[in-house]
C-alpha positions in Angstrom: 158.7 78.5 128.4 157.1 75.5 130.0 157.2 71.9 128.7 153.5 71.9 128.0 153.7 75.1 125.9 156.6 73.6 123.9 154.5 70.5 123.2 151.6 72.6 122.2 153.6 74.8 119.9 155.2 71.7 118.3 151.8 70.1 117.6 150.4 73.4 116.3 153.3 74.1 113.9 153.2 70.5 112.8 149.6 70.9 111.8 150.3 74.2 110.0 153.3 72.7 108.1 151.2 69.6 107.1 148.5 71.9 105.6 151.2 74.0 103.8 152.8 70.8 102.4 149.5 69.9 100.8 149.6 73.1 98.7 153.4 73.4 98.3 154.6 73.4 94.7 157.5 70.9 95.0 157.8 67.3 96.4 157.2 67.2 100.1 160.5 65.3 100.6 162.5 68.4 99.7 160.4 70.5 102.1 160.9 68.0 104.8 164.7 68.0 104.4 164.7 71.8 104.3 162.6 72.0 107.5 164.8 69.5 109.3 167.9 71.6 108.4 166.1 74.8 109.5 165.1 73.2 112.8 168.6 72.1 113.5 169.9 75.6 112.8 167.3 77.2 115.1 168.1 74.7 117.9 171.8 75.3 117.8 171.4 79.1 117.7 169.4 79.1 120.9 172.0 77.1 122.8 
């Protein structure tokens, strides 16, 4: 996976997540914390 593809996917998923947070039932703070934890788990699994 190239660097450009990684940046593209990051921007794309950020946009999707932003749209989902607009319709998410709970406070976006909790979703943000959950997504940070999930991201860390995914990063450490790939290493």
